[in-house]
Every structure is written in structure tokens, then in C-alpha cells.
TORMARFI-631646 format. One record per residue (C-alpha): residue in one letter; x negated, y negated, z negated; residue number from 1. Coordinates in steps of 0.001 Angstrom, whole numbers, plus 500000, padded with zeros to 6 digits. Each point is the difference from the previous one (the first is absolute). Example, Ala and Ser with C-alpha at 12.3 -4.5 7.8 and 13.67 -1.06 7.14 Angstrom:
REC;A;487700;504500;492200;1
REC;S;498630;496560;500660;2
//
This chain:
REC;M;887873;094382;246451;1
REC;K;498249;496740;499340;2
REC;S;500980;497340;502545;3
REC;W;496485;499002;501016;4
REC;C;499153;503572;500836;5
REC;R;503195;500622;501934;6
REC;N;499410;496868;502071;7
REC;L;496407;500681;500995;8
REC;L;499122;499987;503679;9
REC;A;497091;502332;500721;10
REC;V;497858;499688;503093;11
REC;G;497428;502639;500935;12
REC;L;499926;501780;496643;13
REC;S;500231;503707;499362;14
REC;V;503149;501688;498749;15
REC;A;498061;501225;496975;16
REC;F;499060;496463;499055;17
REC;L;503563;498769;500360;18
REC;S;501286;502841;497859;19
REC;A;498663;498079;497014;20
REC;C;503190;497956;500274;21
REC;S;501939;503099;498991;22
REC;S;497892;500939;497011;23
REC;S;501527;500044;496561;24
REC;D;497535;497320;498876;25
REC;V;501772;497518;502268;26
REC;E;503572;501224;499872;27
REC;E;500568;500209;496283;28
REC;E;499615;496388;498906;29
REC;P;503363;499308;498344;30
REC;V;502590;497512;501187;31
REC;S;501056;497684;497173;32
REC;E;503505;500680;498715;33
REC;L;502330;497041;499731;34
REC;V;500540;498768;496459;35
REC;D;502713;497835;498506;36
REC;I;499476;496276;500459;37
REC;Q;501251;496828;498355;38
REC;A;501838;498640;503021;39
REC;T;500265;496240;500437;40
REC;V;500824;500001;503717;41
REC;F;502826;502000;501565;42
REC;P;499643;500653;503741;43
REC;E;502914;501197;502094;44
REC;I;500496;501120;503609;45
REC;S;502057;497411;501871;46
REC;W;499985;501744;503408;47
REC;D;498699;503213;501493;48
REC;T;500203;502064;503157;49
REC;S;498069;502748;501769;50
REC;V;497796;499656;503091;51
REC;G;498878;503126;501831;52
REC;E;498726;503068;498209;53
REC;G;497340;498365;497845;54
REC;V;496278;500744;499872;55
REC;G;500131;503175;497899;56
REC;D;496611;500833;498474;57
REC;Y;498055;498388;502848;58
REC;Y;497685;497070;499507;59
REC;S;501717;496766;501016;60
REC;Q;499857;496303;499315;61
REC;L;503232;499149;501820;62
REC;R;501849;497346;498060;63
REC;P;502839;497599;500809;64
REC;T;499460;496398;500971;65
REC;V;502322;496989;499900;66
REC;R;500015;497220;502581;67
REC;Y;502389;498193;502349;68
REC;D;502815;500627;497465;69
REC;K;499576;503727;500599;70
REC;L;498656;503025;498166;71
REC;F;497931;502218;502308;72
REC;V;499371;503650;499085;73
REC;A;498160;502788;501861;74
REC;D;500144;503754;499458;75
REC;R;497187;502470;500677;76
REC;S;502110;501840;502575;77
REC;G;500110;496920;502263;78
REC;V;503115;498064;499004;79
REC;V;499798;496229;499428;80
REC;V;503052;498233;498577;81
REC;A;500898;496345;499363;82
REC;F;502512;499006;497321;83
REC;D;501543;496634;499229;84
REC;E;498014;498763;497002;85
REC;T;503075;498584;498262;86
REC;T;502770;502507;500746;87
REC;G;498024;503196;500610;88
REC;E;501833;500556;503299;89
REC;K;498054;502033;502553;90
REC;L;499206;497718;502956;91
REC;W;498060;502330;502270;92
REC;S;498174;503316;500027;93
REC;T;497264;501140;502387;94
REC;D;498934;503635;500267;95
REC;F;496489;500336;501416;96
REC;N;500766;503608;500941;97
REC;D;502416;498616;502592;98
REC;A;497943;496952;500976;99
REC;F;496865;502089;500581;100
REC;E;501605;503257;501147;101
REC;E;497618;500509;502920;102
REC;E;496922;499435;497879;103
REC;L;501229;502441;497370;104
REC;K;500070;502823;502508;105
REC;T;496248;500294;499454;106
REC;K;500214;499604;496209;107
REC;T;500911;502945;497808;108
REC;K;500585;498180;496729;109
REC;G;502040;496995;501050;110
REC;I;499385;496325;499335;111
REC;R;499009;500153;496286;112
REC;L;500126;496321;499102;113
REC;A;497674;499039;497156;114
REC;A;498940;496381;500544;115
REC;G;502254;497068;499316;116
REC;V;502311;498291;499933;117
REC;T;498684;496517;500985;118
REC;A;502357;497282;501268;119
REC;A;498619;496852;501644;120
REC;R;500269;497931;503181;121
REC;K;503600;501225;500487;122
REC;K;498748;503577;500226;123
REC;V;499841;503070;497779;124
REC;F;496768;502033;500130;125
REC;V;499777;503673;499050;126
REC;G;497261;502574;500570;127
REC;G;499624;503751;499777;128
REC;E;497656;502900;499393;129
REC;T;499605;500520;503771;130
REC;G;498531;496489;500349;131
REC;L;503210;498619;501498;132
REC;L;500566;496302;499240;133
REC;V;503401;498562;500885;134
REC;A;501413;496465;500040;135
REC;L;503789;499737;499714;136
REC;D;502193;496956;500520;137
REC;E;501074;498976;496498;138
REC;A;503502;499004;501143;139
REC;T;500893;503074;502069;140
REC;G;497542;502772;499178;141
REC;E;499077;500383;503662;142
REC;V;496432;501055;500809;143
REC;V;498022;496958;501169;144
REC;W;496776;501925;500564;145
REC;S;498058;503029;498837;146
REC;A;496282;500712;499869;147
REC;H;497596;502660;498757;148
REC;A;497288;499435;497431;149
REC;N;496910;502167;499698;150
REC;G;501053;502049;496996;151
REC;E;502774;500504;497475;152
REC;L;501774;496893;498738;153
REC;L;500578;500367;496256;154
REC;S;500294;496397;498791;155
REC;A;502136;497020;500964;156
REC;P;498946;497905;503029;157
REC;T;498738;496469;499325;158
REC;V;501284;497096;502094;159
REC;A;497809;496957;500575;160
REC;E;501379;497368;502353;161
REC;D;499916;501650;503462;162
REC;V;498366;503265;498872;163
REC;V;501169;503115;498161;164
REC;A;497209;502127;498530;165
REC;V;499979;503552;498662;166
REC;N;497488;502066;498037;167
REC;T;499707;503596;501175;168
REC;A;498980;503145;498127;169
REC;K;497049;500376;502429;170
REC;G;498388;496801;498754;171
REC;A;501121;497858;502947;172
REC;F;501554;496623;499201;173
REC;E;501863;498945;503150;174
REC;A;501787;496876;501202;175
REC;F;502900;499776;502447;176
REC;S;501783;497111;501672;177
REC;I;503196;499070;498150;178
REC;D;501797;499336;503266;179
REC;T;498895;502874;502235;180
REC;G;498387;502686;497853;181
REC;D;496783;499824;502025;182
REC;K;496967;501114;498000;183
REC;L;497674;497038;499422;184
REC;W;497055;501462;498106;185
REC;T;498812;502746;497642;186
REC;Y;497768;499670;496964;187
REC;E;498386;503285;498933;188
REC;S;498956;500835;496447;189
REC;Q;498106;503032;498779;190
REC;L;502177;502936;498942;191
REC;P;498510;502185;497236;192
REC;N;500305;503801;500001;193
REC;L;502745;499890;497378;194
REC;T;502558;497255;499459;195
REC;L;503308;499484;498273;196
REC;R;503025;500449;502230;197
REC;G;500971;496408;500525;198
REC;T;498738;496713;501377;199
REC;S;500225;496392;498903;200
REC;S;502058;497326;501673;201
REC;A;498072;496852;500792;202
REC;A;500518;496558;498493;203
REC;Y;499725;497011;502335;204
REC;E;498587;496594;499144;205
REC;A;498346;497179;501943;206
REC;G;499434;501886;503239;207
REC;G;498764;503235;498454;208
REC;F;501410;503409;499089;209
REC;F;498771;501203;496611;210
REC;V;500140;503792;500022;211
REC;G;498803;502813;497746;212
REC;T;498065;502921;501463;213
REC;A;499652;503676;499150;214
REC;D;496314;499591;499168;215
REC;G;500658;497586;497143;216
REC;K;499705;496596;501665;217
REC;V;502027;496914;500802;218
REC;A;499483;498660;503503;219
REC;V;501141;496677;501440;220
REC;V;500914;500437;503664;221
REC;V;500408;496865;502118;222
REC;K;503435;499913;501619;223
REC;N;498838;498490;503281;224
REC;N;497329;502581;500889;225
REC;G;500073;502966;497595;226
REC;Q;496476;499325;498719;227
REC;A;499082;500304;496317;228
REC;A;499252;496707;498245;229
REC;W;498714;501894;496964;230
REC;E;500136;503376;498277;231
REC;Q;499542;500495;496301;232
REC;P;499996;503238;497971;233
REC;V;502529;500215;497190;234
REC;Y;498289;503113;498735;235
REC;S;496892;501826;501178;236
REC;P;500808;503729;500023;237
REC;S;497879;502227;497801;238
REC;G;500162;503501;498547;239
REC;G;499080;503539;500843;240
REC;N;502909;500981;502238;241
REC;E;502495;498602;502483;242
REC;F;502709;499566;497372;243
REC;T;497934;497777;497720;244
REC;R;498801;497940;502977;245
REC;M;503512;499134;501161;246
REC;A;500414;496218;499830;247
REC;D;503035;499147;502152;248
REC;V;501439;496504;499895;249
REC;D;503640;500903;500660;250
REC;M;501619;496783;498800;251
REC;T;500611;496661;501675;252
REC;P;497450;497449;498798;253
REC;L;501799;497467;497806;254
REC;I;499109;496422;500984;255
REC;L;500411;497273;497363;256
REC;G;498474;496595;500710;257
REC;E;496282;500298;500721;258
REC;N;499711;503624;498866;259
REC;L;501234;503428;500957;260
REC;Y;500571;502969;497688;261
REC;V;499842;503662;500912;262
REC;A;499326;503404;498441;263
REC;S;498627;503280;501320;264
REC;Y;500580;503625;499161;265
REC;N;497336;501423;497655;266
REC;G;498575;496503;499786;267
REC;N;500538;496395;499052;268
REC;L;502476;497169;499738;269
REC;V;498224;496923;501353;270
REC;S;500463;496319;500608;271
REC;M;498273;498671;503133;272
REC;E;499521;496587;501518;273
REC;L;502250;499724;503022;274
REC;R;497470;498244;502225;275
REC;S;496895;502056;499309;276
REC;G;501063;503273;498381;277
REC;R;497736;499294;497027;278
REC;T;501095;501985;496953;279
REC;V;501177;497703;497197;280
REC;W;500645;502797;497507;281
REC;S;500380;503777;500040;282
REC;R;501685;502378;497554;283
REC;K;500235;503792;499999;284
REC;Y;503502;501091;501108;285
REC;S;501137;502630;502501;286
REC;S;503146;499392;502024;287
REC;F;501698;500406;503375;288
REC;N;503081;497931;499032;289
REC;E;500715;496400;500967;290
REC;L;498964;497230;497618;291
REC;V;502556;497422;498900;292
REC;E;499580;496731;498139;293
REC;A;501900;497555;497864;294
REC;G;498535;496960;498312;295
REC;L;496378;500771;499145;296
REC;S;500489;503761;499831;297
REC;L;499370;502806;502457;298
REC;Y;502027;503187;499544;299
REC;L;498558;503332;501061;300
REC;V;501338;503578;499982;301
REC;D;497009;502349;500052;302
REC;D;499647;503473;501514;303
REC;H;501294;501637;496801;304
REC;S;503038;497692;499729;305
REC;R;498560;497891;497207;306
REC;I;501053;496357;500233;307
REC;Y;497693;497064;499278;308
REC;S;500197;496251;499680;309
REC;V;496724;498282;500871;310
REC;D;499062;496322;499819;311
REC;R;499272;499032;503596;312
REC;R;497525;497309;498953;313
REC;N;497497;502404;498459;314
REC;G;501295;503582;500270;315
REC;L;500564;500395;496264;316
REC;E;502672;502531;499089;317
REC;L;502992;498472;498205;318
REC;W;501987;503190;499351;319
REC;S;500458;503554;501233;320
REC;N;502852;502501;499947;321
REC;S;499449;503761;500390;322
REC;T;503447;501199;498841;323
REC;L;500909;500790;503647;324
REC;K;496721;501752;500782;325
REC;N;500064;502441;502948;326
REC;R;503610;499172;500908;327
REC;E;498814;499094;503538;328
REC;L;500967;496378;499559;329
REC;T;500481;497713;502955;330
REC;A;498206;496682;500202;331
REC;A;501591;497397;497770;332
REC;A;502158;497070;501013;333
REC;V;500750;496872;497976;334
REC;I;503509;498867;499125;335
REC;D;500516;497206;497469;336
REC;N;497981;500894;496886;337
REC;Y;499697;503662;500906;338
REC;L;498074;502453;502106;339
REC;V;502017;502717;501703;340
REC;V;498570;503352;501125;341
REC;G;501582;503178;501385;342
REC;D;499063;503583;499128;343
REC;L;500139;503601;501225;344
REC;E;503419;500621;498400;345
REC;G;501555;496941;501595;346
REC;Y;499986;497722;496971;347
REC;L;499296;496301;500153;348
REC;H;498162;498848;496886;349
REC;F;500022;496382;498851;350
REC;I;496924;498817;498125;351
REC;D;499601;496807;497993;352
REC;R;497238;498017;501717;353
REC;T;498819;498457;496746;354
REC;N;499167;503195;498105;355
REC;G;500486;503014;502281;356
REC;D;502951;501517;498117;357
REC;V;502615;501969;501979;358
REC;V;503248;498115;499370;359
REC;G;502426;501374;502593;360
REC;R;500651;503044;502179;361
REC;I;502406;501271;502657;362
REC;Q;499995;503090;502218;363
REC;V;500585;499217;503663;364
REC;D;499143;503187;501940;365
REC;S;499406;503314;498198;366
REC;D;497780;501122;502910;367
REC;G;497540;497262;499061;368
REC;L;498831;496522;500944;369
REC;Y;496767;499724;501948;370
REC;A;499474;496446;501299;371
REC;Q;499601;496614;498350;372
REC;P;503355;498374;499161;373
REC;L;500829;496854;501972;374
REC;V;501210;496980;498014;375
REC;V;501868;497250;501860;376
REC;D;502214;497364;498329;377
REC;D;500294;501913;496704;378
REC;K;501011;503205;501781;379
REC;I;497895;503168;499994;380
REC;Y;500101;502083;503195;381
REC;V;498847;503615;499730;382
REC;Q;499884;503017;502299;383
REC;G;499975;503550;498614;384
REC;R;498675;503287;501294;385
REC;S;503523;501256;500742;386
REC;G;500680;497063;502342;387
REC;K;501960;498027;497432;388
REC;V;499641;496229;500242;389
REC;A;501161;497867;497094;390
REC;I;500108;496460;498681;391
REC;V;499383;499701;496252;392
REC;V;500768;496868;497999;393
REC;L;499433;499061;496382;394
REC;G;503252;500235;498090;395
REC;E;501121;498396;496770;396
REC;E;499820;501762;496638;397
//
């Protein structure tokens, strides 16, 4: 089944309407088969382990993070683990099912972590589908505080000085005290009848959170009071039914200098002025994956797993690659002169940034890769659906 259809979150729609997701018109679009490549880069796994039971076929954006000389990993079932970044030794492990045993007595499906991991201010922040937001001590894994947001947490928390902010699936963007977990304010955005299953993490710059909304906008929310400085549509929904009017902004706005860049589902890739939200340029692309940049180029994986390089000065397309179409690609990451993306069969693909050619490949987890790879110090950190966590490096020919 096509990934966008599987990941839809329906609100207030009839079963008959939703059954369109199961129709043969949607299901049968073919997944591109892998073809032989002229390899010029040769990735290899330098370290791997397993954390928890994985995410299975569930929607998740859990991905590792590296900070404080540690690798932090969370599993959907509620396990958070810290490894020594250099040696791979396990330093601590915290099981939320033990830490929140009393709370779970009223929950039938467990913790179900889906948001994170974010490490900052000597803490590790993770959130879940129940709205639970937890801050752990980065050195020991002990729970510093826990709080509840108004809705599912499906994207990584954003830390800004003394505040940690989360975007919920109910359209509430909420801020909590870094030190105590006290809720400081809530900013509400309009939630359409039908949205993608997912939310954007916020970017933070100059006292404001820049966050995408489910109704196709970017809002700037002032850190000190939770008020909107401005809102600007990325795409104005149109069409004859709820599907064609979906316009979610499910990526973190990318801030570069005086501009920000963001794309919407069913809509546009735009450049906006940071201060005013004025649109500098707009191009027709549909995506829910994170944007990345290198030099003067933006790199985008669209909703059909086509990959594009776009000149960030004017939005002109430099190249495109559709050889991995419908392979449910992750967002891209940049390493050296390459882009790296994961796919539904657990392959990492390496793409030449200058021309879009696939020049390297390695399979990491046969159950599939689902979240954007993390690149730190020439190492690629990935987390697979089976729970496998691996570090991939570029080897010599």
C-alpha cells in the first residue's frame, strides 16, 4: 500500500470515504525495482546493536541523536538507551513501563513512544502517542520530570533556551519549562477534517518558534508568550474532496540566513522572508519529508520518493531522480558529496549531489528504514523497523 495512504489520519470521516485508501487505484502503483549501479562509494556497517522490539509497521519518526559523547536511542515500546559514542558500550537503559507503571494501569496499549529523541540542556526529551513528554537526565537516564501534552506527540521536541516545545496531532503547539516540566502556554492552529499522520517539529530562531501546521501554513510563535508573530500559507488548499485539499506542512522549516524554506503535502516548496513571511519564490512540489541543504542547493524527497535538487536562490530545479520511485524513501541527509536516503527494504542509497546518480548502496535492516539518517562527524546513524541501530561509514574501494 502506498505510504501516504497508509499514514493518513482521518478525523470525522465516514468509513466508506476512507475505504478509498484500499481501492486498487491506490494500491497498485508499482514500487521501483533496484537496478545495478556504477558504484563509486562503498559504505560499510562499523557498529550495530538492537534496541527494543522496533516500530513494526507503525508510523514513527523516532531516530537516534548524538550529544554529550553519547548515542541516545528510543524504542516504541518505551525503552530509552544511551551508548558511549566512541566504544558503543551501553551506559544506561530506562524502561518507561517501569518508570510509569502506575500510569500505565489505565492505558491498554502501553507507552508507544513516537517523538524524539532530542538531547539538550543536559537532558534527553522523548514523547509518545499518549501525549506523555519525558525529560531524562542525560548522564544517568533517571526521570527528571514528566508532563502531558494535549494530543499525540509524533515529532521530536524542540529546545529553545529555557523552553521545550512540542507539536501535537490535535493542532496544539505547547511549551514546557525545561527545568520543571510546567506547561507555559499553548498555541492552537486549525485542524482540517483530514490530515497526514504526522506533525512537524519546530525550528527556533531569534526568539521565535517556526512551525508548520496541518492546514498548510507556517506560523512564528513567540517563545516568551506563545503568541503568533505571523502566519503565512505555504499552499492554499483546493480541490473537490478532502484528499485533494490536504496541505499538511509536516517538515521542520529550514532556516538559512534571512530566509526559511518549507514544503507542504499536495502543494508547494517555498522560500519566505524570515522576518515577515513574505513569499520570495514558490514551486510546485509535494512532500512531507525534511529538507536538507548544501551549498546553494536544497534537496527534497517528494511524496512519491522522487529526489530533487533545487537552487535555493530562485527555486529552479537542477536535477531529479525517479529511479527509487515509491520505495518509501526517508528524508535525505548530506554526507560529504553525497545524499543518503533509506528505503522500505532497509537499504541506504548514496546519491551524487552534483548530478543525482545513485553511486552506492548497503542494506542495513531488511524490515525497512523509516526515519531520516543522522550524520555526525562522517558517521551515519540509522534506526530500522526491527529495532536495529547501526553506524554506517564510507569505506575505501
